[in-house]
C-alpha positions in Angstrom: -3.7 -17.4 4.5 -7.4 -17.9 5.7 -9.6 -20.0 3.2 -12.6 -22.3 3.2 -13.7 -23.3 6.7 -10.5 -21.6 8.0 -11.9 -18.3 7.1 -14.8 -18.5 9.8 -14.7 -15.8 12.4 -13.3 -17.6 15.1 -10.1 -18.5 12.8 -9.8 -14.7 11.7 -9.9 -13.5 15.4 -7.2 -15.9 16.4 -5.1 -15.0 13.5 -5.2 -11.4 14.5 -4.2 -12.3 18.2 -1.2 -14.0 16.7 -0.2 -11.1 14.4 -0.6 -8.9 17.2 2.1 -10.6 19.3 4.4 -11.1 16.2 3.9 -7.3 14.4 6.2 -4.5 15.3 5.8 -0.9 15.5 8.0 -0.5 12.5 6.5 -3.0 10.3 4.1 -2.5 7.3 1.0 -5.0 7.5 -0.8 -6.3 4.2 -4.2 -7.3 4.3 -5.7 -9.0 1.0 -9.2 -9.7 0.5 -9.7 -12.3 -2.4 -13.2 -13.4 -3.4 -16.7 -12.1 -3.1 -17.9 -9.1 -1.4 -21.3 -7.2 -1.1 -22.5 -3.7 -0.4 -26.0 -4.0 0.3 -26.9 -0.5 1.8 -23.5 0.7 1.7 -22.1 -1.9 4.1 -19.6 -4.0 2.5 -19.3 -7.5 3.4 -16.7 -10.1 2.6 -18.1 -13.6 2.3 -16.2 -16.2 4.4 -17.2 -19.5 6.0 -20.0 -19.1 8.2 -21.6 -15.6 9.2 -19.9 -12.7 7.4 -17.7 -10.2 8.7 -18.2 -6.4 7.8 -15.8 -3.9 6.9 -16.3 -2.3 10.5 -15.6 -5.8 12.1 -12.4 -6.0 9.9 -11.4 -2.6 11.2 -11.7 -3.3 14.8 -9.0 -6.2 14.4 -6.8 -3.9 12.4 -6.7 -1.4 15.3 -5.3 -4.0 17.5 -2.3 -4.0 15.6 0.5 -1.6 16.4 2.1 -1.2 12.9 3.8 1.3 11.3 1.6 1.2 7.8 -1.2 -1.0 7.0 -2.1 -1.7 3.3 -5.4 -3.2 2.5 -6.0 -4.6 -0.9 -10.2 -5.4 -1.5 -9.7 -7.7 -4.4 -13.6 -8.1 -4.7 -16.6 -7.0 -6.2 -18.6 -4.2 -4.4 -15.1 -3.3 -2.5 -15.5 0.5 -3.0 -18.4 0.7 -0.4 -15.3 -0.5 2.5 -12.9 2.4 1.1 -13.8 5.2 3.7 -14.2 2.3 6.4 -10.5 1.2 5.9 -9.4 4.5 5.3 -6.7 6.3 7.7 -3.5 7.8 9.0 -0.4 6.0 7.4 -3.0 3.6 5.7 -3.5 2.8 1.8 -6.6 1.2 0.7 -6.9 -0.1 -2.8 -10.4 -1.6 -4.0 -11.6 -2.9 -7.1 -14.6 -0.8 -7.6 -15.6 2.6 -6.5 -19.1 1.8 -4.7 -21.0 -1.1 -3.2 -23.4 -0.9 -6.5 -20.3 -2.2 -8.5 -21.0 -5.9 -7.8 -20.6 -7.8 -10.7 -17.5 -10.3 -11.0 -14.2 -8.0 -11.5 -10.9 -8.5 -13.6 -8.8 -6.0 -11.4 -7.3 -8.5 -9.1 -6.0 -10.6 -11.8 -4.1 -7.6 -13.4 -3.1 -6.5 -9.8 -1.5 -10.0 -8.8 0.4 -10.0 -12.3 2.1 -6.3 -11.1 3.4 -7.8 -8.5 5.3 -10.1 -11.0 5.7 -7.9 -14.0 8.7 -6.1 -15.2 6.6 -3.7 -17.0 5.1 -2.4 -13.8 8.2 -1.3 -12.3 8.3 2.3 -13.5 11.2 3.6 -11.7 13.1 0.8 -12.3 14.2 0.2 -8.6 13.5 -3.5 -8.5 10.6 -3.2 -6.4 6.8 -2.7 -7.1 5.1 0.0 -5.0 1.3 -0.1 -3.9 1.0 2.9 -6.7 2.8 1.1 -9.2 0.5 -2.2 -8.9 -2.6 -0.3 -8.7 -1.6 1.8 -12.0 -0.7 -1.3 -13.9 -4.0 -2.9 -12.6 -6.0 -0.1 -13.5 -4.7 0.0 -17.3 -5.0 -3.6 -17.4 -8.7 -3.5 -16.2 -9.6 -0.5 -18.9 -7.9 -2.4 -22.0 -10.0 -5.7 -20.9 -13.2 -3.7 -20.9 -12.0 -2.1 -24.4 -10.9 -5.0 -26.0 -14.0 -7.1 -24.8 -16.4 -3.9 -26.4 -18.1 -4.3 -22.8 -19.4 -1.4 -20.7 -17.2 -1.6 -17.5 -18.5 -2.6 -14.5 -15.6 -1.7 -12.0 -13.8 1.6 -11.8 -10.9 0.8 -9.1 -9.8 3.1 -6.3 -7.5 4.1 -3.7 -7.2 5.8 -0.4 -3.9 7.1 0.9 -3.2 8.2 4.4 -6.8 9.0 5.0 -7.4 10.9 1.9 -10.4 10.8 -0.7 -10.5 7.9 -2.7 -9.0 8.9 -6.1 -8.0 6.9 -9.4 -4.9 7.1 -11.5 -5.6 10.4 -13.0 -5.1 12.4 -9.7 -2.8 15.3 -10.2 -0.1 14.2 -7.2 0.5 10.6 -6.9 -0.3 9.3 -3.4 3.0 9.4 -1.3 2.5 6.1 1.2 1.3 4.3 -1.9 4.2 5.4 -4.0 6.9 4.5 -1.1 5.5 1.2 0.2 6.7 -1.9 -2.0 5.7 -5.5 -2.2 9.2 -6.6 -2.0 11.1 -6.2 1.0 13.5 -3.3 1.3 16.6 -5.2 2.0 19.4 -3.4 3.6 22.7 -3.0 1.4 25.6 -5.1 3.4 29.1 -3.6 3.2 32.1 -5.3 4.4 33.7 -2.1 5.2 32.6 -0.7 8.5 33.0 2.7 7.5 31.4 2.1 4.4 28.4 0.3 6.3 28.0 3.2 8.6 27.6 5.7 5.7 25.0 3.3 3.9 23.1 3.2 7.1 23.0 7.1 7.7 22.2 7.5 3.9 19.1 5.3 4.7 18.3 6.9 7.9 18.1 10.5 6.2 16.1 8.9 3.3 13.7 7.6 5.5 13.3 11.1 7.0 12.9 12.8 4.0 10.1 10.2 3.2 8.3 11.1 6.6 8.7 14.7 6.1 6.9 14.3 2.5 3.8 12.4 4.1 3.5 14.8 7.0 3.6 17.9 4.7 0.2 19.0 5.0 0.4 19.3 8.9 3.7 21.5 8.8 3.8 25.1 7.9 5.2 25.8 4.6 8.4 27.8 5.7 9.1 25.2 8.2 8.7 22.1 5.9 10.8 23.7 3.0 14.0 24.6 5.7 13.7 20.8 6.8 13.6 19.4 3.5 16.6 21.4 2.3 18.4 20.5 5.4 17.9 16.9 4.6 18.3 16.9 1.2 21.5 18.6 1.6 22.7 15.9 4.3 21.7 13.3 1.8 24.0 14.8 -1.1 26.8 15.3 1.0 26.4 11.5 2.2 26.3 10.3 -1.3 29.4 12.3 -1.7 31.1 10.6 1.1 30.0 7.3 -0.3 31.3 8.1 -3.7 34.6 9.0 -2.1 35.1 5.8 -0.1 34.1 3.8 -3.0 37.0 5.1 -4.9 39.3 4.3 -2.3 38.7 0.5 -2.4 
């Protein structure tokens, strides 16, 4: 966490240099902006100690990291001006506003943090809060706040997934990466039975292949996608059957 004088440009560069050494290609990296931002002339700046960095500056730092996924949460006014800058493949960008013109103080981020600890935000009841679930919960809380206060809403949260256009919670197809990326660590299920452990590992591997295929659906011919998905779903069903049979032997 970089705050106060530790948020100066030199400290930020130092932090990213350390992260570059620590992070692995399979990791997911989360970057949170908490504080005040501005979007004059469409250029997003996040207020730090000393000269501010722009979205372009942070994007250059992010490009130095070799990670599987990046989630950027912009919990500041005017953050909508940075969405297009941060958007990209294998990235999720959450912003409290839809443009740089929405520069008033925000309440979205309070609800977003609340979502990370609220069972009500866990829609699929998998004991984890996905980026999409937190976003939906925070948007609902934000809208409720302005309605109860009888005020005109001055913030309209947006999300961009895998380089796609920024959208709100009414989007027809919920974003895949935001849905499949959670804030809790997905710890592997461990079994003392070597055969069961092997089956659990194989199941997890198949689930990851299904997730990756869904994310890359638009880049694969429909017939090829359907064939690959059918094969993986059958494999997953068979693996679940083997796991159930192994459990009954105990």
